[in-house]
Backbone and ligand atoms as CSV (ligand in chain L), in Angstrom:
chain,resi,resn,atom,element,x,y,z
A,1,MET,N,N,-20.442,18.209,-38.373
A,1,MET,CA,C,-21.281,18.397,-37.188
A,1,MET,C,C,-22.214,17.217,-36.969
A,2,TYR,N,N,-22.728,16.690,-38.084
A,2,TYR,CA,C,-23.619,15.547,-37.958
A,2,TYR,C,C,-22.873,14.399,-37.274
A,3,ARG,N,N,-21.609,14.223,-37.658
A,3,ARG,CA,C,-20.803,13.126,-37.114
A,3,ARG,C,C,-20.613,13.313,-35.592
A,4,THR,N,N,-20.365,14.557,-35.182
A,4,THR,CA,C,-20.162,14.831,-33.753
A,4,THR,C,C,-21.447,14.537,-32.974
A,5,GLU,N,N,-22.581,14.900,-33.572
A,5,GLU,CA,C,-23.869,14.625,-32.909
A,5,GLU,C,C,-24.064,13.113,-32.753
A,6,ARG,N,N,-23.690,12.386,-33.798
A,6,ARG,CA,C,-23.814,10.913,-33.773
A,6,ARG,C,C,-22.948,10.342,-32.628
A,7,LEU,N,N,-21.722,10.874,-32.530
A,7,LEU,CA,C,-20.816,10.407,-31.467
A,7,LEU,C,C,-21.420,10.692,-30.093
A,8,ALA,N,N,-22.004,11.892,-29.945
A,8,ALA,CA,C,-22.620,12.264,-28.666
A,8,ALA,C,C,-23.727,11.266,-28.309
A,9,ARG,N,N,-24.511,10.892,-29.310
A,9,ARG,CA,C,-25.592,9.912,-29.058
A,9,ARG,C,C,-25.027,8.583,-28.584
A,10,ASP,N,N,-23.957,8.120,-29.284
A,10,ASP,CA,C,-23.350,6.830,-28.918
A,10,ASP,C,C,-22.795,6.891,-27.492
A,11,ILE,N,N,-22.159,8.028,-27.163
A,11,ILE,CA,C,-21.553,8.172,-25.830
A,11,ILE,C,C,-22.639,8.176,-24.751
A,12,VAL,N,N,-23.701,8.930,-24.986
A,12,VAL,CA,C,-24.785,8.994,-23.987
A,12,VAL,C,C,-25.455,7.623,-23.847
A,13,ARG,N,N,-25.603,6.927,-24.974
A,13,ARG,CA,C,-26.181,5.577,-24.925
A,13,ARG,C,C,-25.318,4.655,-24.047
A,14,ASP,N,N,-23.983,4.724,-24.237
A,14,ASP,CA,C,-23.090,3.802,-23.530
A,14,ASP,C,C,-22.770,4.242,-22.100
A,15,MET,N,N,-22.632,5.560,-21.910
A,15,MET,CA,C,-22.137,6.038,-20.610
A,15,MET,C,C,-23.182,6.828,-19.843
A,16,GLY,N,N,-24.346,7.003,-20.468
A,16,GLY,CA,C,-25.309,7.974,-19.971
A,16,GLY,C,C,-25.963,7.677,-18.645
A,17,GLY,N,N,-25.794,6.453,-18.126
A,17,GLY,CA,C,-26.485,6.108,-16.883
A,17,GLY,C,C,-25.971,6.866,-15.673
A,18,GLU,N,N,-24.728,7.282,-15.711
A,18,GLU,CA,C,-24.096,7.855,-14.516
A,18,GLU,C,C,-23.302,9.112,-14.826
A,19,HIS,N,N,-22.904,9.785,-13.785
A,19,HIS,CA,C,-22.067,10.980,-13.876
A,19,HIS,C,C,-20.864,10.751,-14.818
A,20,ILE,N,N,-20.710,11.628,-15.800
A,20,ILE,CA,C,-19.561,11.546,-16.711
A,20,ILE,C,C,-18.615,12.706,-16.407
A,21,VAL,N,N,-17.308,12.388,-16.288
A,21,VAL,CA,C,-16.305,13.454,-16.239
A,21,VAL,C,C,-15.678,13.521,-17.637
A,22,ALA,N,N,-15.921,14.620,-18.335
A,22,ALA,CA,C,-15.347,14.791,-19.668
A,22,ALA,C,C,-13.995,15.459,-19.524
A,23,LEU,N,N,-12.944,14.765,-19.957
A,23,LEU,CA,C,-11.571,15.247,-19.774
A,23,LEU,C,C,-11.017,15.690,-21.125
A,24,CYS,N,N,-10.849,16.991,-21.263
A,24,CYS,CA,C,-10.383,17.553,-22.530
A,24,CYS,C,C,-8.855,17.530,-22.585
A,25,VAL,N,N,-8.316,16.989,-23.673
A,25,VAL,CA,C,-6.866,17.012,-23.857
A,25,VAL,C,C,-6.511,18.290,-24.633
A,26,LEU,N,N,-5.856,19.187,-23.916
A,26,LEU,CA,C,-5.486,20.479,-24.509
A,26,LEU,C,C,-4.158,20.349,-25.251
A,27,LYS,N,N,-3.866,21.203,-26.227
A,27,LYS,CA,C,-4.786,22.252,-26.600
A,27,LYS,C,C,-5.671,21.812,-27.766
A,28,GLY,N,N,-5.203,20.818,-28.499
A,28,GLY,CA,C,-5.860,20.463,-29.764
A,28,GLY,C,C,-7.303,20.010,-29.637
A,29,GLY,N,N,-7.690,19.539,-28.434
A,29,GLY,CA,C,-9.025,18.969,-28.307
A,29,GLY,C,C,-10.122,19.975,-28.002
A,30,TYR,N,N,-9.779,21.266,-27.800
A,30,TYR,CA,C,-10.784,22.137,-27.178
A,30,TYR,C,C,-12.005,22.431,-28.058
A,31,THR,N,N,-11.839,22.522,-29.359
A,31,THR,CA,C,-12.999,22.852,-30.209
A,31,THR,C,C,-13.935,21.650,-30.329
A,32,PHE,N,N,-13.346,20.502,-30.580
A,32,PHE,CA,C,-14.152,19.277,-30.653
A,32,PHE,C,C,-14.835,19.030,-29.311
A,33,PHE,N,N,-14.114,19.251,-28.220
A,33,PHE,CA,C,-14.647,19.067,-26.867
A,33,PHE,C,C,-15.885,19.945,-26.671
A,34,ALA,N,N,-15.759,21.223,-27.049
A,34,ALA,CA,C,-16.881,22.158,-26.850
A,34,ALA,C,C,-18.085,21.723,-27.692
A,35,ASP,N,N,-17.843,21.339,-28.942
A,35,ASP,CA,C,-18.964,20.937,-29.816
A,35,ASP,C,C,-19.604,19.633,-29.332
A,36,LEU,N,N,-18.745,18.675,-28.968
A,36,LEU,CA,C,-19.269,17.379,-28.502
A,36,LEU,C,C,-20.103,17.570,-27.233
A,37,LEU,N,N,-19.592,18.386,-26.322
A,37,LEU,CA,C,-20.324,18.609,-25.072
A,37,LEU,C,C,-21.641,19.337,-25.301
A,38,ASP,N,N,-21.673,20.225,-26.286
A,38,ASP,CA,C,-22.945,20.894,-26.611
A,38,ASP,C,C,-23.992,19.858,-26.994
A,39,TYR,N,N,-23.600,18.890,-27.801
A,39,TYR,CA,C,-24.555,17.850,-28.211
A,39,TYR,C,C,-24.945,16.966,-27.029
A,40,ILE,N,N,-23.959,16.611,-26.191
A,40,ILE,CA,C,-24.279,15.769,-25.028
A,40,ILE,C,C,-25.243,16.520,-24.111
A,41,LYS,N,N,-24.997,17.832,-23.944
A,41,LYS,CA,C,-25.879,18.639,-23.073
A,41,LYS,C,C,-27.291,18.705,-23.654
A,42,ALA,N,N,-27.377,18.841,-24.994
A,42,ALA,CA,C,-28.693,18.921,-25.636
A,42,ALA,C,C,-29.448,17.607,-25.443
A,43,LEU,N,N,-28.737,16.494,-25.570
A,43,LEU,CA,C,-29.375,15.184,-25.371
A,43,LEU,C,C,-29.859,15.056,-23.932
A,44,ASN,N,N,-29.037,15.551,-23.028
A,44,ASN,CA,C,-29.356,15.530,-21.607
A,44,ASN,C,C,-30.638,16.306,-21.309
A,45,ARG,N,N,-30.711,17.496,-21.919
A,45,ARG,CA,C,-31.875,18.367,-21.681
A,45,ARG,C,C,-33.160,17.706,-22.153
A,46,ASN,N,N,-33.037,16.954,-23.284
A,46,ASN,CA,C,-34.237,16.370,-23.879
A,46,ASN,C,C,-34.552,14.978,-23.355
A,47,SER,N,N,-33.796,14.536,-22.339
A,47,SER,CA,C,-34.079,13.188,-21.857
A,47,SER,C,C,-34.745,13.249,-20.480
A,48,ASP,N,N,-35.467,12.171,-20.135
A,48,ASP,CA,C,-36.161,12.143,-18.832
A,48,ASP,C,C,-35.127,12.085,-17.717
A,49,LYS,N,N,-34.012,11.369,-18.030
A,49,LYS,CA,C,-33.018,11.149,-16.976
A,49,LYS,C,C,-31.733,11.887,-17.358
A,50,SER,N,N,-31.547,13.034,-16.747
A,50,SER,CA,C,-30.403,13.854,-17.105
A,50,SER,C,C,-29.130,13.332,-16.421
A,51,VAL,N,N,-28.034,13.293,-17.176
A,51,VAL,CA,C,-26.765,12.767,-16.650
A,51,VAL,C,C,-25.924,13.908,-16.101
A,52,PRO,N,N,-25.447,13.819,-14.863
A,52,PRO,CA,C,-24.530,14.857,-14.392
A,52,PRO,C,C,-23.256,14.824,-15.244
A,53,LEU,N,N,-22.844,15.993,-15.672
A,53,LEU,CA,C,-21.683,16.092,-16.552
A,53,LEU,C,C,-20.739,17.128,-15.972
A,54,THR,N,N,-19.508,16.726,-15.672
A,54,THR,CA,C,-18.531,17.719,-15.221
A,54,THR,C,C,-17.342,17.683,-16.184
A,55,VAL,N,N,-16.546,18.747,-16.151
A,55,VAL,CA,C,-15.447,18.823,-17.111
A,55,VAL,C,C,-14.113,18.988,-16.387
A,56,ASP,N,N,-13.077,18.516,-17.043
A,56,ASP,CA,C,-11.728,18.687,-16.537
A,56,ASP,C,C,-10.797,18.818,-17.743
A,57,PHE,N,N,-9.598,19.302,-17.485
A,57,PHE,CA,C,-8.674,19.588,-18.587
A,57,PHE,C,C,-7.289,19.078,-18.246
A,58,ILE,N,N,-6.620,18.563,-19.269
A,58,ILE,CA,C,-5.245,18.115,-19.082
A,58,ILE,C,C,-4.462,18.594,-20.292
A,59,ARG,N,N,-3.200,18.888,-20.059
A,59,ARG,CA,C,-2.399,19.329,-21.192
A,59,ARG,C,C,-1.239,18.372,-21.403
A,60,LEU,N,N,-1.052,17.963,-22.640
A,60,LEU,CA,C,0.061,17.069,-22.948
A,60,LEU,C,C,1.059,17.828,-23.796
A,61,LYS,N,N,2.322,17.532,-23.581
A,61,LYS,CA,C,3.329,18.190,-24.405
A,61,LYS,C,C,3.191,17.621,-25.806
A,62,SER,N,N,3.021,18.553,-26.763
A,62,SER,CA,C,2.737,18.063,-28.116
A,62,SER,C,C,3.936,18.275,-29.033
A,63,TYR,N,N,3.609,18.424,-30.268
A,63,TYR,CA,C,4.549,18.440,-31.374
A,63,TYR,C,C,5.612,19.529,-31.458
A,64,SER,N,N,6.761,19.184,-32.016
A,64,SER,CA,C,7.668,20.185,-32.566
A,64,SER,C,C,7.572,19.987,-34.064
A,65,ASN,N,N,7.334,21.003,-34.796
A,65,ASN,CA,C,7.078,20.886,-36.232
A,65,ASN,C,C,6.029,19.793,-36.477
A,66,ASP,N,N,6.241,18.896,-37.470
A,66,ASP,CA,C,5.179,17.939,-37.789
A,66,ASP,C,C,5.597,16.497,-37.512
A,67,GLN,N,N,6.550,16.312,-36.615
A,67,GLN,CA,C,6.964,14.941,-36.299
A,67,GLN,C,C,6.281,14.467,-35.019
A,68,SER,N,N,5.918,13.194,-34.998
A,68,SER,CA,C,5.263,12.633,-33.827
A,68,SER,C,C,6.225,12.693,-32.630
A,69,PRO,N,N,5.716,13.022,-31.436
A,69,PRO,CA,C,6.606,13.160,-30.290
A,69,PRO,C,C,7.189,11.813,-29.881
A,70,SER,N,N,8.485,11.800,-29.533
A,70,SER,CA,C,9.073,10.529,-29.132
A,70,SER,C,C,8.795,10.305,-27.647
A,71,CYS,N,N,8.601,11.414,-26.906
A,71,CYS,CA,C,8.329,11.290,-25.475
A,71,CYS,C,C,7.145,12.190,-25.143
A,72,VAL,N,N,6.203,11.675,-24.367
A,72,VAL,CA,C,4.979,12.424,-24.085
A,72,VAL,C,C,4.990,12.876,-22.640
A,73,LYS,N,N,4.776,14.171,-22.430
A,73,LYS,CA,C,4.786,14.699,-21.072
A,73,LYS,C,C,3.395,15.203,-20.710
A,74,VAL,N,N,2.902,14.804,-19.535
A,74,VAL,CA,C,1.583,15.259,-19.101
A,74,VAL,C,C,1.755,16.421,-18.138
A,75,ILE,N,N,1.054,17.505,-18.413
A,75,ILE,CA,C,1.112,18.665,-17.519
A,75,ILE,C,C,-0.235,18.733,-16.812
A,76,GLY,N,N,-0.209,18.816,-15.508
A,76,GLY,CA,C,-1.471,18.856,-14.755
A,76,GLY,C,C,-1.890,17.474,-14.294
A,77,GLY,N,N,-0.989,16.491,-14.445
A,77,GLY,CA,C,-1.325,15.103,-14.118
A,77,GLY,C,C,-1.610,14.859,-12.649
A,78,GLU,N,N,-1.111,15.740,-11.784
A,78,GLU,CA,C,-1.318,15.501,-10.346
A,78,GLU,C,C,-2.800,15.565,-9.973
A,79,GLU,N,N,-3.592,16.266,-10.800
A,79,GLU,CA,C,-5.015,16.361,-10.491
A,79,GLU,C,C,-5.806,15.142,-10.959
A,80,LEU,N,N,-5.132,14.224,-11.627
A,80,LEU,CA,C,-5.831,13.042,-12.133
A,80,LEU,C,C,-6.390,12.194,-10.997
A,81,ALA,N,N,-5.821,12.326,-9.808
A,81,ALA,CA,C,-6.285,11.544,-8.664
A,81,ALA,C,C,-7.767,11.777,-8.388
A,82,ALA,N,N,-8.270,12.942,-8.786
A,82,ALA,CA,C,-9.693,13.254,-8.564
A,82,ALA,C,C,-10.607,12.360,-9.413
A,83,LEU,N,N,-10.027,11.600,-10.331
A,83,LEU,CA,C,-10.850,10.789,-11.237
A,83,LEU,C,C,-11.106,9.375,-10.703
A,84,THR,N,N,-10.575,9.081,-9.547
A,84,THR,CA,C,-10.776,7.751,-8.949
A,84,THR,C,C,-12.271,7.431,-8.819
A,85,GLY,N,N,-12.650,6.272,-9.325
A,85,GLY,CA,C,-14.043,5.817,-9.210
A,85,GLY,C,C,-15.013,6.481,-10.177
A,86,LYS,N,N,-14.518,7.351,-11.051
A,86,LYS,CA,C,-15.405,8.110,-11.959
A,86,LYS,C,C,-15.508,7.459,-13.342
A,87,ASN,N,N,-16.556,7.842,-14.067
A,87,ASN,CA,C,-16.686,7.449,-15.479
A,87,ASN,C,C,-16.072,8.558,-16.307
A,88,VAL,N,N,-14.929,8.265,-16.898
A,88,VAL,CA,C,-14.159,9.320,-17.563
A,88,VAL,C,C,-14.257,9.189,-19.078
A,89,LEU,N,N,-14.560,10.318,-19.713
A,89,LEU,CA,C,-14.553,10.376,-21.172
A,89,LEU,C,C,-13.409,11.300,-21.594
A,90,VAL,N,N,-12.362,10.721,-22.158
A,90,VAL,CA,C,-11.214,11.522,-22.610
A,90,VAL,C,C,-11.528,12.023,-24.025
A,91,VAL,N,N,-11.345,13.315,-24.244
A,91,VAL,CA,C,-11.663,13.885,-25.563
A,91,VAL,C,C,-10.393,14.467,-26.186
A,92,GLU,N,N,-10.028,13.929,-27.341
A,92,GLU,CA,C,-8.753,14.251,-27.996
A,92,GLU,C,C,-9.030,14.678,-29.437
A,93,ASP,N,N,-8.079,15.399,-30.026
A,93,ASP,CA,C,-8.284,15.837,-31.409
A,93,ASP,C,C,-7.945,14.752,-32.425
A,94,ILE,N,N,-6.752,14.161,-32.284
A,94,ILE,CA,C,-6.312,13.226,-33.325
A,94,ILE,C,C,-5.392,12.159,-32.728
A,95,ILE,N,N,-5.565,10.942,-33.197
A,95,ILE,CA,C,-4.669,9.844,-32.825
A,95,ILE,C,C,-3.796,9.576,-34.035
A,96,GLU,N,N,-2.482,9.617,-33.827
A,96,GLU,CA,C,-1.595,9.288,-34.941
A,96,GLU,C,C,-0.936,7.935,-34.640
A,97,THR,N,N,0.197,7.942,-33.940
A,97,THR,CA,C,0.809,6.644,-33.593
A,97,THR,C,C,0.002,5.947,-32.486
A,98,GLY,N,N,-0.691,6.738,-31.686
A,98,GLY,CA,C,-1.432,6.193,-30.539
A,98,GLY,C,C,-0.634,6.268,-29.245
A,99,LYS,N,N,0.652,6.688,-29.349
A,99,LYS,CA,C,1.507,6.671,-28.150
A,99,LYS,C,C,1.039,7.672,-27.095
A,100,THR,N,N,0.597,8.839,-27.549
A,100,THR,CA,C,0.144,9.858,-26.597
A,100,THR,C,C,-1.005,9.298,-25.762
A,101,MET,N,N,-1.987,8.708,-26.451
A,101,MET,CA,C,-3.168,8.216,-25.724
A,101,MET,C,C,-2.822,7.012,-24.860
A,102,GLU,N,N,-1.945,6.153,-25.353
A,102,GLU,CA,C,-1.562,4.990,-24.539
A,102,GLU,C,C,-0.869,5.447,-23.245
A,103,THR,N,N,-0.040,6.485,-23.349
A,103,THR,CA,C,0.642,7.010,-22.160
A,103,THR,C,C,-0.367,7.611,-21.191
A,104,LEU,N,N,-1.295,8.393,-21.737
A,104,LEU,CA,C,-2.305,9.018,-20.880
A,104,LEU,C,C,-3.181,7.955,-20.208
A,105,LEU,N,N,-3.548,6.924,-20.952
A,105,LEU,CA,C,-4.404,5.881,-20.375
A,105,LEU,C,C,-3.684,5.139,-19.248
A,106,GLU,N,N,-2.388,4.936,-19.427
A,106,GLU,CA,C,-1.608,4.287,-18.364
A,106,GLU,C,C,-1.680,5.107,-17.080
A,107,LEU,N,N,-1.488,6.418,-17.249
A,107,LEU,CA,C,-1.537,7.323,-16.096
A,107,LEU,C,C,-2.916,7.348,-15.460
A,108,LEU,N,N,-3.934,7.430,-16.304
A,108,LEU,CA,C,-5.315,7.480,-15.795
A,108,LEU,C,C,-5.643,6.209,-15.034
A,109,ASN,N,N,-5.239,5.074,-15.585
A,109,ASN,CA,C,-5.583,3.803,-14.951
A,109,ASN,C,C,-4.933,3.653,-13.583
A,110,GLN,N,N,-3.794,4.322,-13.395
A,110,GLN,CA,C,-3.167,4.297,-12.055
A,110,GLN,C,C,-4.088,4.935,-11.020
A,111,CYS,N,N,-4.967,5.827,-11.474
A,111,CYS,CA,C,-5.885,6.513,-10.543
A,111,CYS,C,C,-7.180,5.736,-10.342
A,112,GLN,N,N,-7.285,4.595,-10.966
A,112,GLN,CA,C,-8.433,3.698,-10.824
A,112,GLN,C,C,-9.792,4.353,-11.035
A,113,PRO,N,N,-10.004,4.933,-12.202
A,113,PRO,CA,C,-11.352,5.392,-12.524
A,113,PRO,C,C,-12.266,4.175,-12.699
A,114,LYS,N,N,-13.577,4.402,-12.656
A,114,LYS,CA,C,-14.494,3.260,-12.823
A,114,LYS,C,C,-14.405,2.767,-14.265
A,115,ILE,N,N,-14.627,3.681,-15.206
A,115,ILE,CA,C,-14.378,3.338,-16.606
A,115,ILE,C,C,-13.705,4.532,-17.294
A,116,VAL,N,N,-12.950,4.225,-18.342
A,116,VAL,CA,C,-12.363,5.282,-19.166
A,116,VAL,C,C,-12.682,4.963,-20.614
A,117,LYS,N,N,-13.288,5.937,-21.306
A,117,LYS,CA,C,-13.533,5.795,-22.747
A,117,LYS,C,C,-12.850,6.976,-23.424
A,118,VAL,N,N,-12.441,6.760,-24.649
A,118,VAL,CA,C,-11.750,7.815,-25.393
A,118,VAL,C,C,-12.526,8.165,-26.656
A,119,ALA,N,N,-12.753,9.469,-26.844
A,119,ALA,CA,C,-13.367,9.951,-28.090
A,119,ALA,C,C,-12.341,10.849,-28.783
A,120,SER,N,N,-11.991,10.500,-30.006
A,120,SER,CA,C,-11.070,11.341,-30.772
A,120,SER,C,C,-11.784,11.755,-32.057
A,121,LEU,N,N,-11.656,13.028,-32.398
A,121,LEU,CA,C,-12.310,13.468,-33.636
A,121,LEU,C,C,-11.742,12.708,-34.831
A,122,LEU,N,N,-10.410,12.568,-34.864
A,122,LEU,CA,C,-9.750,11.982,-36.029
A,122,LEU,C,C,-8.836,10.827,-35.636
A,123,VAL,N,N,-8.688,9.884,-36.553
A,123,VAL,CA,C,-7.669,8.836,-36.435
A,123,VAL,C,C,-6.913,8.829,-37.754
A,124,LYS,N,N,-5.574,8.948,-37.641
A,124,LYS,CA,C,-4.767,9.017,-38.865
A,124,LYS,C,C,-4.374,7.615,-39.313
A,125,ARG,N,N,-4.506,7.378,-40.623
A,125,ARG,CA,C,-4.030,6.092,-41.158
A,125,ARG,C,C,-2.529,6.221,-41.375
A,126,THR,N,N,-1.745,5.535,-40.557
A,126,THR,CA,C,-0.296,5.639,-40.679
A,126,THR,C,C,0.371,4.307,-40.361
A,127,PRO,N,N,1.425,3.978,-41.078
A,127,PRO,CA,C,2.156,2.744,-40.762
A,127,PRO,C,C,2.827,2.810,-39.391
A,128,LYS,N,N,2.930,4.050,-38.836
A,128,LYS,CA,C,3.566,4.200,-37.512
A,128,LYS,C,C,2.601,3.892,-36.365
A,129,SER,N,N,1.363,3.544,-36.697
A,129,SER,CA,C,0.363,3.306,-35.646
A,129,SER,C,C,0.769,2.139,-34.744
A,130,SER,N,N,0.531,2.301,-33.441
A,130,SER,CA,C,0.812,1.212,-32.495
A,130,SER,C,C,-0.314,0.184,-32.525
A,131,GLY,N,N,-1.377,0.496,-33.249
A,131,GLY,CA,C,-2.540,-0.388,-33.287
A,131,GLY,C,C,-3.642,0.096,-32.361
A,132,TYR,N,N,-3.359,1.146,-31.585
A,132,TYR,CA,C,-4.364,1.681,-30.651
A,132,TYR,C,C,-5.545,2.301,-31.414
A,133,ARG,N,N,-6.753,2.000,-30.993
A,133,ARG,CA,C,-7.969,2.613,-31.572
A,133,ARG,C,C,-8.817,3.177,-30.434
A,134,PRO,N,N,-9.305,4.404,-30.578
A,134,PRO,CA,C,-10.167,4.960,-29.522
A,134,PRO,C,C,-11.549,4.291,-29.531
A,135,ASP,N,N,-12.277,4.455,-28.442
A,135,ASP,CA,C,-13.628,3.860,-28.358
A,135,ASP,C,C,-14.581,4.518,-29.350
A,136,TYR,N,N,-14.407,5.835,-29.532
A,136,TYR,CA,C,-15.258,6.591,-30.457
A,136,TYR,C,C,-14.353,7.482,-31.304
A,137,PHE,N,N,-14.614,7.552,-32.594
A,137,PHE,CA,C,-13.901,8.551,-33.388
A,137,PHE,C,C,-14.775,9.036,-34.525
A,138,GLY,N,N,-14.458,10.262,-34.970
A,138,GLY,CA,C,-15.289,10.881,-36.004
A,138,GLY,C,C,-14.933,10.415,-37.396
A,139,PHE,N,N,-13.674,10.567,-37.755
A,139,PHE,CA,C,-13.250,10.284,-39.132
A,139,PHE,C,C,-11.860,9.668,-39.137
A,140,GLU,N,N,-11.648,8.792,-40.128
A,140,GLU,CA,C,-10.300,8.310,-40.391
A,140,GLU,C,C,-9.719,9.210,-41.469
A,141,VAL,N,N,-8.478,9.652,-41.285
A,141,VAL,CA,C,-7.902,10.624,-42.231
A,141,VAL,C,C,-6.594,10.084,-42.800
A,142,PRO,N,N,-6.195,10.583,-43.985
A,142,PRO,CA,C,-4.951,10.119,-44.588
A,142,PRO,C,C,-3.730,10.574,-43.809
A,143,ASN,N,N,-2.609,9.976,-44.141
A,143,ASN,CA,C,-1.362,10.230,-43.410
A,143,ASN,C,C,-0.733,11.564,-43.834
A,144,LYS,N,N,-1.422,12.651,-43.516
A,144,LYS,CA,C,-0.961,14.012,-43.840
A,144,LYS,C,C,-1.016,14.828,-42.561
A,145,PHE,N,N,-0.300,15.951,-42.535
A,145,PHE,CA,C,-0.372,16.808,-41.358
A,145,PHE,C,C,-1.543,17.770,-41.512
A,146,LEU,N,N,-2.466,17.726,-40.541
A,146,LEU,CA,C,-3.703,18.511,-40.629
A,146,LEU,C,C,-3.681,19.667,-39.632
A,147,VAL,N,N,-4.295,20.766,-40.014
A,147,VAL,CA,C,-4.417,21.917,-39.109
A,147,VAL,C,C,-5.837,22.479,-39.162
A,148,GLY,N,N,-6.148,23.302,-38.154
A,148,GLY,CA,C,-7.456,23.951,-38.082
A,148,GLY,C,C,-8.359,23.259,-37.078
A,149,TYR,N,N,-9.436,23.941,-36.674
A,149,TYR,CA,C,-10.398,23.388,-35.698
A,149,TYR,C,C,-9.631,22.969,-34.430
A,150,ALA,N,N,-8.699,23.811,-34.008
A,150,ALA,CA,C,-7.835,23.657,-32.821
A,150,ALA,C,C,-6.585,22.805,-33.055
A,151,LEU,N,N,-6.476,22.138,-34.206
A,151,LEU,CA,C,-5.217,21.425,-34.493
A,151,LEU,C,C,-4.192,22.445,-34.981
A,152,ASP,N,N,-2.964,22.324,-34.481
A,152,ASP,CA,C,-1.978,23.364,-34.791
A,152,ASP,C,C,-0.737,22.825,-35.480
A,153,TYR,N,N,0.010,23.765,-36.037
A,153,TYR,CA,C,1.385,23.509,-36.457
A,153,TYR,C,C,2.214,24.565,-35.746
A,154,ASN,N,N,2.993,24.159,-34.757
A,154,ASN,CA,C,3.767,25.106,-33.937
A,154,ASN,C,C,2.898,26.260,-33.439
A,155,GLU,N,N,1.707,25.922,-32.979
A,155,GLU,CA,C,0.723,26.871,-32.402
A,155,GLU,C,C,-0.045,27.693,-33.439
A,156,TYR,N,N,0.292,27.601,-34.708
A,156,TYR,CA,C,-0.460,28.334,-35.737
A,156,TYR,C,C,-1.644,27.486,-36.219
A,157,PHE,N,N,-2.624,28.165,-36.758
A,157,PHE,CA,C,-3.784,27.578,-37.455
A,157,PHE,C,C,-4.873,27.007,-36.548
A,158,ARG,N,N,-4.722,27.100,-35.229
A,158,ARG,CA,C,-5.791,26.590,-34.360
A,158,ARG,C,C,-7.091,27.341,-34.602
A,159,ASP,N,N,-6.952,28.599,-35.043
A,159,ASP,CA,C,-8.117,29.471,-35.171
A,159,ASP,C,C,-8.914,29.225,-36.462
A,160,LEU,N,N,-8.445,28.355,-37.341
A,160,LEU,CA,C,-9.235,28.085,-38.555
A,160,LEU,C,C,-10.509,27.332,-38.181
A,161,ASN,N,N,-11.618,27.671,-38.842
A,161,ASN,CA,C,-12.875,26.982,-38.531
A,161,ASN,C,C,-12.955,25.599,-39.176
A,162,HIS,N,N,-12.151,25.403,-40.212
A,162,HIS,CA,C,-12.190,24.122,-40.926
A,162,HIS,C,C,-10.850,23.395,-40.737
A,163,ILE,N,N,-10.826,22.115,-41.111
A,163,ILE,CA,C,-9.589,21.333,-41.039
A,163,ILE,C,C,-9.036,21.214,-42.452
A,164,CYS,N,N,-7.722,21.425,-42.603
A,164,CYS,CA,C,-7.132,21.247,-43.937
A,164,CYS,C,C,-5.725,20.672,-43.811
A,165,ILE,N,N,-5.206,20.231,-44.950
A,165,ILE,CA,C,-3.844,19.674,-44.985
A,165,ILE,C,C,-2.864,20.840,-45.025
A,166,LEU,N,N,-1.822,20.740,-44.211
A,166,LEU,CA,C,-0.815,21.808,-44.175
A,166,LEU,C,C,0.049,21.730,-45.437
A,167,SER,N,N,0.170,22.836,-46.122
A,167,SER,CA,C,0.962,22.843,-47.365
A,167,SER,C,C,2.457,22.883,-47.026
A,168,ASP,N,N,3.288,22.480,-47.987
A,168,ASP,CA,C,4.743,22.515,-47.772
A,168,ASP,C,C,5.209,23.952,-47.550
A,169,ARG,N,N,4.551,24.872,-48.231
A,169,ARG,CA,C,4.938,26.284,-48.092
A,169,ARG,C,C,4.683,26.775,-46.651
A,170,ALA,N,N,3.516,26.419,-46.133
A,170,ALA,CA,C,3.184,26.829,-44.752
A,170,ALA,C,C,4.101,26.132,-43.750
A,171,LYS,N,N,4.445,24.872,-44.048
A,171,LYS,CA,C,5.355,24.122,-43.165
A,171,LYS,C,C,6.679,24.857,-43.047
A,172,GLU,N,N,7.178,25.312,-44.183
A,172,GLU,CA,C,8.460,26.003,-44.231
A,172,GLU,C,C,8.354,27.341,-43.499
A,173,LYS,N,N,7.264,28.055,-43.792
A,173,LYS,CA,C,7.099,29.406,-43.245
A,173,LYS,C,C,6.973,29.411,-41.717
A,174,TYR,N,N,6.269,28.424,-41.170
A,174,TYR,CA,C,5.981,28.445,-39.727
A,174,TYR,C,C,6.808,27.462,-38.930
A,175,LYS,N,N,7.849,26.896,-39.550
A,175,LYS,CA,C,8.617,25.888,-38.791
A,175,LYS,C,C,9.416,26.566,-37.667
A,176,MET,N,N,9.712,25.790,-36.618
A,176,MET,CA,C,10.414,26.380,-35.452
A,176,MET,C,C,11.921,26.386,-35.696
L,1,IMP,P1,P,0.346,10.295,-31.380
L,1,IMP,O1,O,0.990,10.088,-30.043
L,1,IMP,O2,O,1.335,9.982,-32.496
L,1,IMP,O3,O,-0.927,9.521,-31.557
L,1,IMP,O4,O,0.086,11.819,-31.543
L,1,IMP,C1,C,-1.074,12.425,-31.127
L,1,IMP,C2,C,-0.869,13.907,-30.920
L,1,IMP,O5,O,-0.041,14.452,-31.929
L,1,IMP,C3,C,-2.197,14.642,-31.037
L,1,IMP,O6,O,-2.731,14.866,-29.776
L,1,IMP,C4,C,-1.813,15.929,-31.708
L,1,IMP,O7,O,-1.481,16.879,-30.732
L,1,IMP,C5,C,-0.575,15.612,-32.484
L,1,IMP,N1,N,-0.862,15.376,-33.922
L,1,IMP,C6,C,-0.783,14.213,-34.601
L,1,IMP,N2,N,-1.075,14.397,-35.896
L,1,IMP,C7,C,-1.355,15.709,-36.035
L,1,IMP,C8,C,-1.757,16.500,-37.165
L,1,IMP,O8,O,-1.930,16.051,-38.303
L,1,IMP,N3,N,-1.957,17.828,-36.908
L,1,IMP,C9,C,-1.791,18.378,-35.663
L,1,IMP,N4,N,-1.423,17.664,-34.606
L,1,IMP,C10,C,-1.208,16.340,-34.778
């Protein structure tokens, strides 16, 4: 939680001058999104100059089992046009290869937002990384499959309050 508060401070420092559209990447990003926004709202309340904050949601086609997706599909992308000229903060759960975020950024940039920054709770250390790094991230994590705090394995484990490594037994039990 301390880390999320720190990220909120950095974001408000960098983007706080103007209206921010916080864009949550569903489904994995929703818990981090809610916590991060709580901190941003608290900072807003305690500051002389409150920043207008609006929210939006996008859903990306995610994982089958625990392999990185070879093709990324955006659902709800037609509404991205509303982001033209806006300061957009994309909020994601985890960056692995970086392909998902690179695809989303390409799409967002077609809509010509004023600025786009990305906050991801986690960045995975993996040799498969494209080299993409988000503007803000909470923690770097080992190359393991993680679940909990809205991160899922075939839709299971999103409801865990903590993040943990998925065991081989659970992988077998919940595989599609
Ligand atoms: P990337 O395109 O390889 O960076 O994959 C990013 C997406 O894959 C994230 O938005 C997650 O949905 C999913 N993902 C990657 N690693 C994990 C993990 O360890 N647990 C759950 N989902 C993951």
